[in-house]
C-alpha positions in Angstrom: 0.0 0.0 0.0 1.4 3.4 -1.0 2.8 5.3 1.9 2.5 2.3 4.3 5.6 1.6 6.5 6.7 -1.9 7.5 6.6 -2.7 11.2 10.0 -2.5 12.8 11.5 -5.9 13.6 11.6 -5.4 17.4 7.9 -4.6 17.4 7.2 -7.8 15.3 9.3 -9.9 17.7 7.5 -8.4 20.7 4.0 -9.2 19.6 4.1 -11.7 16.8 5.4 -15.2 16.2 5.7 -17.0 12.9 4.7 -20.7 12.8 4.8 -21.6 9.1 2.6 -21.0 7.3 0.8 -18.8 9.8 1.5 -15.6 11.9 0.1 -15.6 15.5 -0.2 -13.0 18.2 2.2 -14.3 20.8 -0.5 -14.6 23.5 -2.8 -16.6 21.2 0.1 -18.8 20.3 0.8 -19.4 24.0 -2.8 -20.3 24.6 -2.9 -22.8 21.7 0.5 -24.3 22.8 -0.9 -24.9 26.2 -4.0 -26.5 24.9 -2.2 -28.6 22.3 0.3 -29.9 24.9 -2.4 -31.0 27.4 -4.7 -32.3 24.6 -2.0 -34.8 23.8 -1.3 -35.6 27.4 -5.0 -36.3 28.1 -5.3 -38.5 25.0 -2.3 -40.6 26.0 -3.7 -41.4 29.5 -6.8 -43.6 29.8 -9.2 -43.0 32.7 -7.8 -44.3 36.0 -11.3 -45.3 37.3 -12.7 -48.1 35.2 -16.4 -47.9 34.2 -18.7 -50.1 32.3 -22.1 -48.3 32.5 -25.3 -50.3 32.7 -28.0 -48.5 30.8 -30.7 -51.1 30.7 -34.1 -49.6 31.4 -33.1 -46.0 30.8 -35.2 -44.1 28.2 -32.2 -43.4 25.9 -31.9 -43.9 22.2 -28.9 -45.7 20.6 -27.0 -42.5 20.0 -27.3 -41.4 23.6 -26.2 -44.8 24.9 -23.2 -44.7 22.5 -22.3 -41.3 23.9 -22.3 -42.5 27.5 -20.3 -45.6 26.6 -17.8 -43.5 24.7 -17.5 -41.2 27.7 -16.9 -44.2 29.9 -14.1 -45.6 27.8 -12.2 -42.4 26.7 -10.4 -39.7 28.6 -11.9 -37.0 26.3 -15.4 -37.1 24.7 -17.4 -34.5 22.8 -21.2 -34.9 22.8 -22.5 -32.8 19.9 -25.9 -32.3 18.3 -28.4 -29.7 17.2 -31.4 -28.3 19.1 -33.6 -30.8 20.9 -31.3 -33.8 20.3 -31.0 -34.5 24.1 -27.4 -33.4 24.9 -28.3 -32.2 28.4 -30.6 -35.2 29.2 -27.7 -37.5 28.1 -25.4 -35.6 30.4 -27.8 -35.9 33.3 -28.0 -39.7 32.8 -24.3 -40.0 32.4 -23.6 -38.2 35.7 -26.3 -40.1 37.5 -24.9 -43.5 36.4 -21.3 -42.4 37.1 -22.1 -41.4 40.7 -24.1 -44.6 41.2 -21.6 -47.0 39.6 -18.2 -45.3 40.1 -18.7 -42.7 42.9 -15.8 -40.5 41.8 -15.8 -36.7 42.2 -17.7 -34.8 39.5 -17.4 -31.2 38.4 -19.9 -29.5 36.1 -19.4 -26.1 34.5 -20.5 -23.8 31.6 -18.7 -20.8 30.1 -21.3 -18.2 31.3 -23.4 -17.7 34.3 -26.5 -17.9 32.2 -25.5 -21.2 30.7 -24.5 -22.5 34.1 -27.9 -21.6 35.5 -29.7 -23.4 32.7 -27.5 -26.5 33.3 -28.1 -26.3 37.0 -31.8 -26.7 36.5 -31.3 -29.9 34.6 -28.6 -31.6 36.6 -28.9 -32.6 40.3 -25.4 -31.5 41.1 -23.5 -28.2 41.8 -22.9 -26.3 38.6 -20.7 -23.2 38.2 -19.1 -21.0 35.6 -16.0 -22.3 34.0 -14.2 -19.2 35.3 -15.2 -20.1 38.8 -14.3 -23.7 38.4 -10.8 -22.8 37.2 -10.5 -19.8 39.6 -9.7 -17.5 36.7 -8.8 -14.0 38.0 -8.5 -15.3 41.6 -5.1 -16.8 41.5 -1.8 -17.1 39.6 -0.8 -20.3 37.8 -2.9 -23.4 37.2 -4.6 -25.4 39.9 -5.2 -29.1 39.2 -8.9 -30.0 39.5 -9.6 -32.8 41.9 -12.6 -34.2 39.9 -12.5 -37.6 38.3 -15.2 -36.5 35.8 -15.4 -33.0 34.4 -18.4 -32.1 32.3 -18.6 -28.7 30.4 -21.6 -27.5 28.5 -21.7 -25.0 25.6 -18.2 -25.9 24.4 -18.5 -23.8 21.3 -18.4 -20.7 23.5 -15.1 -21.5 25.1 -12.2 -19.5 23.7 -8.6 -20.7 23.3 -7.4 -19.2 26.6 -10.1 -20.8 28.7 -9.9 -24.1 26.8 -6.2 -24.3 27.4 -6.7 -23.6 31.1 -9.4 -26.3 31.3 -7.2 -29.0 29.6 -4.2 -28.0 31.7 -6.2 -28.2 35.0 -7.4 -31.8 34.3 -5.7 -34.3 36.5 -4.0 -37.4 35.2 -6.6 -40.2 34.6 -9.7 -38.0 34.7 -12.5 -38.0 32.2 -13.4 -34.8 30.3 -16.8 -34.6 28.6 -17.7 -31.4 26.6 -21.2 -30.8 25.2 -21.9 -28.4 22.4 -22.8 -27.7 18.8 -19.7 -27.0 16.7 -21.7 -25.2 14.0 -22.6 -22.3 16.4 -20.8 -19.0 16.3 -17.2 -19.2 17.5 -16.2 -17.7 20.9 -16.0 -14.0 21.3 -12.3 -14.5 22.2 -9.7 -16.2 19.9 -9.9 -19.7 18.5 -12.7 -22.2 17.9 -11.0 -25.2 19.5 -14.3 -27.1 20.2 -14.9 -27.3 16.5 -11.2 -28.2 15.9 -11.3 -31.0 18.4 -14.4 -32.3 16.6 -12.2 -33.2 13.6 -11.0 -36.2 15.6 -13.9 -38.5 14.9 -12.8 -41.1 17.5 -13.9 -38.8 20.4 -17.1 -37.5 18.9 -20.6 -38.8 19.9 -23.1 -37.0 17.6 -26.7 -37.0 18.6 -29.0 -36.6 15.5 -32.4 -37.8 16.7 -34.8 -34.9 17.8 -36.2 -35.9 21.2 -38.7 -33.0 21.4 -41.6 -32.9 18.9 -42.1 -29.1 19.4 -38.5 -28.6 18.2 -38.6 -30.8 15.1 -39.4 -27.8 12.8 -36.5 -25.8 14.3 -34.1 -28.7 13.8 -35.2 -29.1 10.1 -34.8 -25.3 9.5 -31.4 -25.3 11.2 -30.2 -28.2 9.1 -31.2 -26.2 5.9 -29.1 -23.3 7.1 -26.2 -25.6 7.8 -26.4 -26.8 4.2 -26.8 -23.3 2.8 -30.3 -23.9 1.5 -32.9 -21.1 1.0 -35.3 -20.3 3.9 -38.3 -18.1 4.1 -37.9 -14.6 5.6 -39.8 -11.4 5.9 -39.0 -7.7 5.4 -37.0 -6.0 8.1 -39.1 -3.6 10.2 -37.7 -0.1 11.0 -36.1 0.4 14.4 -39.1 2.5 15.4 -41.5 -0.3 14.5 -39.5 -2.8 16.5 -39.3 -0.5 19.5 -43.1 0.2 19.3 -43.9 -3.5 19.3 -41.7 -4.5 22.2 -42.6 -1.4 24.4 -46.2 -2.0 23.7 -46.2 -5.7 24.6 -44.0 -6.0 27.6 -46.0 -6.1 30.8 -45.3 -3.8 33.8 -45.1 -6.5 36.5 -41.7 -8.1 37.1 -43.0 -11.7 37.0 -45.0 -11.1 33.8 -42.2 -9.3 32.2 -39.8 -12.1 33.0 -42.3 -14.6 31.5 -42.7 -12.4 28.4 -38.9 -12.1 27.7 -38.2 -15.7 28.2 -41.1 -16.6 25.8 -40.3 -14.1 23.1 -36.9 -12.5 22.2 -35.6 -10.2 19.4 -32.0 -11.0 18.4 -29.7 -8.9 16.4 -26.1 -9.6 15.3 -24.9 -6.0 15.7 -23.9 -4.0 18.8 -23.7 -0.6 17.1 -25.8 1.2 14.5 -29.6 1.7 14.3 -30.2 -2.0 14.6 -27.5 -2.7 17.2 -28.4 -3.6 20.8 -27.3 -0.3 22.2 -29.5 1.9 20.0 -32.5 -0.5 20.0 -32.5 -1.0 23.8 -32.2 2.8 24.4 -35.1 3.4 22.0 -37.3 0.8 23.6 -36.4 2.1 27.1 -37.5 5.6 26.1 -40.8 4.4 24.7 -41.5 2.3 27.7 -40.7 5.2 30.0 -43.1 7.5 28.1 -45.8 4.8 28.2 -45.3 4.4 32.0 -45.6 8.2 32.4 -48.9 8.2 30.6 -50.1 5.4 32.8 -48.9 7.3 35.9 -46.5 4.5 37.0 -43.4 5.4 39.0 -42.0 1.8 39.2 -42.1 -0.9 36.6 -39.8 -3.8 35.4 -36.9 -3.0 33.2 -34.9 -5.9 31.8 -31.1 -5.7 32.2 -28.0 -7.8 31.3 -24.9 -7.9 33.5 -21.8 -6.9 31.7 -19.3 -7.3 34.5 -18.6 -10.0 37.1 -19.3 -10.1 40.8 -18.6 -13.5 42.4 -19.7 -12.0 45.8 -23.3 -11.6 44.4 -23.1 -14.6 42.1 -23.6 -12.4 39.0 -21.6 -12.8 35.9 -21.3 -11.3 32.4 -24.3 -12.4 30.4 -26.7 -12.9 33.3 -30.2 -11.5 32.7 -32.5 -10.0 35.3 -34.7 -7.0 36.0 -34.8 -4.0 38.2 -37.9 -2.4 39.7 -37.3 0.9 41.4 -34.1 0.4 43.5 -34.2 -3.4 43.6 -32.7 -5.9 41.1 -34.1 -9.4 40.6 -32.3 -12.4 39.2 -32.7 -16.2 38.9 -33.1 -18.4 42.0 -35.0 -15.6 43.8 -32.0 -13.4 44.2 -32.9 -9.8 45.2 -30.1 -7.2 45.2 -30.0 -3.5 45.8 -29.6 -1.7 42.5 -26.5 0.2 43.7 -24.7 -3.2 44.3 -25.4 -4.7 40.9 -22.3 -5.0 38.7 -22.2 -3.0 35.4 -25.3 -3.7 33.2 -27.1 -2.6 30.1 -30.7 -2.7 29.0 -31.8 -6.1 27.6 -35.0 -5.7 25.7 -33.1 -6.9 22.6 -30.1 -9.3 22.8 -27.2 -9.8 20.5 -27.0 -13.3 18.9 -23.7 -13.8 20.7 -25.1 -13.0 24.1 -28.1 -15.3 23.5 -25.9 -18.4 23.3 -26.7 -20.8 26.1 -30.3 -19.6 26.3 -33.6 -20.8 24.8 -36.9 -19.0 24.2 -40.3 -20.1 23.1 -40.3 -17.7 20.1 -37.5 -15.8 18.5 -37.4 -12.9 16.0 -34.1 -12.7 14.2 -33.1 -9.3 12.8 -30.6 -9.2 9.9 -29.8 -5.6 8.9 -26.8 -4.5 6.7 -23.6 -5.7 8.3 -24.9 -9.1 9.2 -23.2 -10.6 6.2 -19.8 -10.3 8.0 -20.7 -13.2 10.3 -21.6 -16.1 7.9 -24.3 -18.7 8.2 -23.1 -19.7 11.7 -24.8 -16.6 13.0 -28.1 -17.4 11.4 -27.9 -21.0 12.7 -27.1 -19.9 16.2 -30.0 -17.4 16.2 -32.5 -19.9 14.9 -31.5 -22.6 17.4 -32.3 -20.3 20.3 -36.0 -21.0 19.5 -38.0 -23.8 21.0 -41.2 -23.5 19.0 -41.3 -20.6 16.6 -38.7 -18.5 14.7 -39.2 -15.6 12.3 -36.4 -14.1 10.3 -36.6 -10.5 9.2 -33.9 -9.3 6.9 -32.8 -6.6 4.5 -33.3 -7.8 0.9 -30.6 -10.3 -0.2 -29.1 -10.5 3.3 -30.2 -14.1 4.1 -28.7 -15.2 0.8 -25.4 -13.6 1.6 -25.3 -15.2 5.0 -26.1 -18.7 3.6 -23.4 -18.4 1.0 -20.7 -17.8 3.6 -19.0 -19.8 6.3 -16.5 -18.2 8.7 -13.7 -20.6 9.7 -11.0 -19.8 12.2 -7.7 -21.6 11.8 -5.6 -22.9 14.7 -2.5 -25.0 15.1 -4.8 -28.0 15.8 -6.9 -27.6 12.7 -3.8 -26.9 10.5 -2.2 -30.1 11.8 -5.2 -32.4 11.2 
């Protein structure tokens, strides 16, 4: 490029490393090196506690039984599958039988507080965030986990740094089981190692049978998106129309508001711009405030999403709740003074990235200009947040652009396979 200057060599040596044929940021290289080293270590050491699970009488299909048997025999297993294929139910059966038949220590985690809370409701065992399990930010160095079986949900959301810490923390002879959908959006941080690990077919247990009739149509639609096939969509409403609809529908009462926003969600891929979460949420907030003023209401429920972390209050980035007046309300009947809540933003509309790990009865996917930068993984992720109904609203030609593009991240692992 005319006028451009080459980076000085000392600057290159400080921040970059060349591993033919790729250039890496040094910190990303270090994270992948740690992961790769411990991935090999884990693969070379079979589980120290033998286990031959007895699954007779359990309501499991053949794919689910195969997944549990594979987890019993291997040190590392990935249980993958689309929406409604029973990944979480399989995990619950796996843990139940393991505790009954082996009795070893079990640790269960997910990458976000929201995903951990959803997992906690399905599994009869302590569930925490992956950051809490690995004590990220609370100590220096890597502490070995004492668990004989470690199960992690939403593996596609785990970035290279956290995946490397997880693998490094696993003790010799432990089992690691990771659940997830490799076709979802890659992590916000670097890498997409869950997808890369999935190239090793020996450790994959893929669930393909839909176990919930109400999700059959969602599964069919998501498979069409994975293959890049055309889907039906509608015209994208204006930001004002979207704000009017949400502000006019959301109830005033906290309990009813919570039910509404877990039944129906608007998702957008963008953070900035007229269709980004910042502008849309501010617009909806203003319309709801004016509506409340006309109704002579001084207090009403306002949905929020936590953007920081507070282990003291059990609130983490991505957690969704409400505040009414000076009180905040979150899952498991937690009530916290508004002044003590970590940083937050309004959450009438969520980004597709922040919706990962959540499910809603009905989903409206908004695809304005700029969505094409993400590829079909974005559309797939948004669609699979729905349990029963999904509607896609897009700029003309936007869906076709998304379906024609896949965004792949390369790593040392994927390059070596």
